[in-house]
N, C-alpha and C positions, 0 to 999 in steps of 0.2 A: 391102377398100378399096384402090384403086390410088393411085399417087403423085399424079396430078392431083386426085383427090377429096380426098386428104389436104391438099395444098397449099391448095385452096379452103377447106377446113374451118379450117385454121390461119389463113389470111388473114382469113376472116370473123370468127372469134373474136377475133383480135388487133385488128381494126378496131373491133369492137363494144366491147371493153374500153378502147381508147384514147378513143373518143367518150364512153363512160360517164364515164371519169375527167375528161375535159375539161369535161363538163357539170357534174359534181359539184364540181370543185375550182377551175376557172378561168373559169367563164362570166361572172362579174362583175369580172374582173380584166383590166387592160391589161398588155401586154408592152412597156412603155415604159422599162424599166430592166434592167440586166444581172442583178440578183438575181431578178427575176420570170422572165426567160428561163432562168436556171440552174435555178430551181425547176421550171419546166415540163419542162426536159430531164431532170431527175432523176425526175420523175413518169413520163415516157415510158419511161425506162430500167427503172424498176420494173415497169411494165406488160409490157414486152418480156420481162423476166426471168420474170415469172409465167406468161406465155403459153408461153415456151420450156420451162419446167419442166413445164407441163401436158402438152405434146405430146411431150416427149423420149422417153418410153417407147414411145409409139405409133409415132413416126417411126423409132426405132431398129429396130423389128421390120420395118417396111416396107423400109428401106434396108439391112438386114443382108446382107452379102455371102454368097453361097452358096459353100460349099467344094467 
């Protein structure tokens, strides 16, 4: 898999997980106060962490510098 394909795969997976979380946790909530916005931000960071960990190993192999 080349870099562009990997970027696309990571992007699609991350977008899917963010949309899934927003639908499950925030579809009936309004963002009209600071607490709701902070909760959403925390949820987004959690998803980004999960996605980053999922692809960390795969990406490190693709971007490993050749000696």
